[in-house]
C-alpha positions as CSV (number, residue, x, y, z in Angstrom):
1,M,90.6,-117.3,-119.0
2,A,93.3,-119.8,-118.3
3,A,96.9,-118.7,-118.5
4,T,100.1,-119.8,-117.0
5,V,103.5,-118.2,-117.7
6,Q,107.1,-119.1,-117.0
7,R,109.3,-116.2,-117.9
8,V,112.7,-117.9,-117.8
9,S,113.6,-121.1,-119.6
10,K,115.6,-123.6,-117.7
11,N,119.0,-124.5,-119.0
12,G,118.5,-122.6,-122.2
13,Q,116.0,-125.1,-123.6
14,P,113.6,-124.1,-126.3
15,K,110.3,-122.8,-124.8
16,V,106.9,-124.1,-125.8
17,L,103.5,-122.5,-125.3
18,V,100.4,-124.8,-125.4
19,V,97.1,-123.3,-126.6
20,D,94.0,-125.5,-126.1
21,D,90.6,-124.8,-124.5
22,H,90.5,-128.2,-122.7
23,P,92.5,-128.2,-119.4
24,L,93.1,-131.9,-119.5
25,I,94.3,-131.8,-123.0
26,R,96.7,-128.9,-122.2
27,E,98.0,-130.9,-119.3
28,G,98.5,-134.0,-121.4
29,I,100.3,-132.1,-124.1
30,A,102.5,-130.5,-121.4
31,Q,103.4,-133.8,-119.9
32,V,104.4,-135.3,-123.3
33,I,106.7,-132.3,-123.8
34,R,108.3,-132.5,-120.3
35,K,108.8,-136.2,-120.5
36,A,110.6,-135.9,-123.9
37,G,113.3,-133.7,-122.4
38,G,115.1,-130.9,-124.0
39,L,112.0,-128.7,-124.2
40,E,110.5,-126.3,-121.6
41,V,106.7,-125.6,-121.3
42,C,106.7,-121.9,-120.7
43,G,103.0,-121.3,-120.6
44,E,99.4,-122.4,-121.3
45,A,96.4,-120.6,-122.7
46,D,92.8,-121.4,-123.6
47,R,91.9,-118.6,-126.0
48,P,93.6,-116.2,-128.5
49,E,93.8,-113.1,-126.4
50,T,95.3,-115.0,-123.5
51,A,97.8,-116.7,-125.8
52,L,99.0,-113.4,-127.1
53,Q,99.5,-112.1,-123.5
54,V,101.5,-115.2,-122.6
55,V,103.6,-114.8,-125.8
56,S,104.4,-111.2,-124.8
57,A,105.4,-112.3,-121.3
58,S,107.3,-115.5,-121.9
59,R,108.6,-115.2,-125.5
60,P,108.2,-118.9,-126.5
61,D,110.2,-120.4,-129.4
62,V,107.2,-122.4,-130.6
63,A,103.4,-122.2,-130.0
64,V,101.4,-125.4,-130.2
65,V,97.9,-124.3,-131.2
66,D,94.5,-126.0,-131.5
67,L,92.3,-124.7,-134.2
68,A,89.0,-125.3,-132.4
69,L,89.0,-122.9,-129.5
70,S,85.9,-122.2,-127.5
71,A,86.4,-118.4,-127.8
72,G,87.9,-116.8,-130.9
73,S,89.6,-118.4,-133.9
74,G,92.6,-120.6,-134.1
75,L,93.4,-119.5,-137.6
76,G,93.0,-115.9,-136.5
77,L,95.5,-116.5,-133.7
78,I,98.0,-117.9,-136.1
79,R,97.7,-114.8,-138.3
80,D,98.1,-112.5,-135.2
81,L,101.1,-114.4,-133.9
82,K,102.8,-114.1,-137.3
83,A,102.0,-110.4,-137.5
84,W,103.0,-109.4,-134.0
85,H,105.5,-112.1,-133.0
86,P,107.0,-113.3,-136.3
87,G,109.9,-115.1,-134.5
88,V,107.5,-117.6,-132.9
89,R,107.2,-120.9,-134.8
90,I,103.6,-122.4,-134.8
91,L,102.6,-126.0,-134.8
92,V,98.9,-126.8,-135.2
93,L,97.7,-129.8,-133.1
94,S,94.1,-130.6,-134.1
95,M,91.5,-133.3,-134.3
96,H,90.3,-132.0,-137.7
97,D,91.3,-133.7,-140.9
98,E,94.6,-132.3,-142.2
99,S,93.5,-132.7,-145.8
100,L,91.1,-129.8,-145.3
101,Y,93.1,-127.7,-142.9
102,A,96.8,-128.2,-143.3
103,E,97.2,-126.0,-146.4
104,R,95.1,-123.3,-144.7
105,V,97.2,-123.1,-141.6
106,L,100.4,-123.0,-143.6
107,R,99.0,-120.1,-145.6
108,A,98.1,-118.4,-142.4
109,G,101.7,-118.7,-141.1
110,A,102.0,-122.0,-139.3
111,S,105.0,-124.2,-139.8
112,G,103.3,-127.6,-139.3
113,Y,100.1,-129.5,-138.8
114,I,99.7,-132.7,-136.7
115,M,96.5,-134.5,-135.8
116,K,95.9,-135.3,-132.1
117,H,95.9,-139.1,-132.6
118,E,99.5,-138.8,-133.8
119,V,100.8,-137.2,-130.6
120,A,102.2,-140.4,-129.1
121,D,104.3,-141.2,-132.2
122,H,105.3,-137.9,-133.9
123,F,104.5,-134.9,-131.7
124,V,107.9,-134.2,-130.3
125,E,109.5,-134.9,-133.7
126,A,107.1,-132.3,-135.2
127,I,108.1,-129.7,-132.5
128,H,111.8,-130.1,-133.2
129,K,111.3,-129.9,-137.0
130,V,109.4,-126.6,-136.8
131,L,112.0,-125.3,-134.3
132,G,114.7,-126.1,-136.8
133,G,113.0,-124.0,-139.5
134,G,111.3,-126.9,-141.3
135,I,107.7,-127.7,-142.2
136,Y,106.0,-130.7,-140.5
137,L,103.2,-132.5,-142.2
138,S,102.2,-136.2,-142.3
139,E,103.8,-138.3,-145.1
140,R,100.3,-138.6,-146.6
141,M,99.8,-134.8,-146.7
142,E,103.2,-134.2,-148.1
143,A,102.6,-136.6,-150.9
144,R,99.3,-135.0,-151.7
145,M,100.8,-131.5,-151.9
146,L,103.7,-132.8,-154.1
147,Q,101.2,-134.4,-156.4
148,R,99.3,-131.2,-156.8
149,L,102.5,-129.4,-157.7
150,A,103.5,-132.1,-160.1
151,V,100.2,-132.0,-162.1
152,K,99.6,-128.3,-161.4
153,E,96.3,-129.2,-159.7
154,P,94.4,-126.2,-158.3
155,A,94.6,-125.9,-154.5
156,R,90.8,-125.7,-154.3
157,A,88.1,-127.6,-156.0
158,A,85.0,-125.7,-157.1
159,S,81.6,-126.5,-155.5
160,S,83.1,-128.3,-152.5
161,I,84.1,-127.7,-148.9
162,E,87.6,-126.8,-150.1
163,S,86.2,-123.9,-152.0
164,L,85.2,-122.1,-148.8
165,S,87.3,-119.3,-147.5
166,D,89.0,-119.8,-144.1
167,R,86.4,-117.7,-142.3
168,E,83.5,-119.4,-144.1
169,L,84.9,-122.8,-143.1
170,E,85.1,-121.7,-139.5
171,V,81.5,-120.6,-139.5
172,F,80.4,-123.8,-141.3
173,R,82.3,-126.0,-138.8
174,L,80.6,-124.3,-135.8
175,V,77.2,-124.7,-137.5
176,A,78.0,-128.4,-137.9
177,Q,78.5,-128.5,-134.1
178,G,75.0,-127.3,-133.6
179,L,75.7,-123.7,-132.8
180,S,73.1,-121.0,-133.6
181,T,74.0,-118.0,-135.7
182,R,74.1,-115.9,-132.5
183,E,76.4,-118.4,-130.8
184,V,78.7,-118.6,-133.8
185,A,78.9,-114.8,-133.8
186,E,79.8,-114.8,-130.1
187,R,82.4,-117.5,-130.5
188,L,84.2,-115.7,-133.3
189,Y,83.6,-112.1,-132.1
190,L,81.6,-111.3,-135.2
191,S,78.3,-109.5,-135.7
192,I,75.2,-111.7,-136.5
193,K,74.9,-110.0,-139.9
194,T,78.5,-110.9,-140.8
195,V,77.9,-114.5,-139.9
196,E,74.7,-114.5,-141.9
197,T,76.6,-113.2,-144.9
198,H,79.2,-115.9,-144.5
199,L,76.5,-118.5,-144.4
200,D,74.9,-117.1,-147.6
201,H,78.3,-117.5,-149.3
202,V,78.6,-121.0,-148.0
203,K,75.1,-121.9,-149.3
204,A,76.0,-120.5,-152.7
205,K,79.3,-122.3,-153.0
206,L,77.8,-125.6,-151.9
207,G,74.7,-125.3,-154.1
208,L,72.3,-125.3,-151.2
209,E,68.9,-123.6,-151.3
210,S,68.1,-122.9,-147.6
211,G,69.4,-122.6,-144.1
212,R,67.7,-126.0,-143.4
213,E,69.6,-127.7,-146.2
214,L,72.8,-126.1,-145.0
215,F,72.3,-127.4,-141.5
216,R,71.6,-130.9,-142.7
217,Y,74.6,-130.8,-144.9
218,A,76.8,-129.6,-142.0
219,I,75.5,-132.3,-139.7
220,V,76.3,-135.1,-142.2
221,W,79.7,-133.6,-142.8
222,S,80.4,-133.5,-139.1
223,L,79.2,-137.1,-138.6
224,E,81.7,-138.2,-141.4
225,G,84.5,-137.2,-139.0
226,H,85.6,-133.8,-140.3
C-alpha cells in the first residue's frame, strides 16, 4: 500500500493529497502541482484506507482523487472524506466521461471533476477553484447542468446507464473491464452475493435478460470510451 506523508507545509502553502493507484500517474500529477508553485504536495496514496491515514496525518487542504482505484471505491472514499474530514476539499481527476460521473461525485461530496486529458490546461486552475470554495466543472458540463435546471429535466433518464445507482455503476464498470463477480467483490470489499444482487438490478434497469447479455453490453459500453 503506497503512502507518503509530509506533515508540515512549506511557507504556509495549501497542501494537496494525490490519490491514484498508478505510481507514474501520481508522480506526474505531483510534478504538475510542484511546477505550478504556490501549492505543496503533502502526501500520496493508492487506495482509500491509505488515503484516510494520510489525511489524518498531514491534514491536506484538498485531495485529488481518481475514481478507478485498484482496491476499494473512489466514490466511497469521497463519502468517507466528507464524513470524517469535512474541511478537506475534493477534486476528482478521472479518465471517465464527466457526463456520467460528474453529478455523482458532486452528490457524494466532491467540489469538482476534471478529466485526465485536461490536466495540462486546467488542472491547477481547478485546484485553486475548489480551494477557494467553488465548484469546478468543464464548460460543457456546466452548460448541461444549467440546461437541466432551466427545463427542469430529471437528473436521470429511465432505462439507461444513468439510471444506475452509484454502487451499481461501479459494479457495472468493473464487469466492463472483464472482472469476474468474485474479483469485483474483492475490489469493492463486498460479498459475492451483494455483487450478484447489484448485477440483477443492473440487468433489470437495462432491460437485459441474462448475465451473458449484460457482459456483452458492458464490453460494448467500455469500447465506446466510457
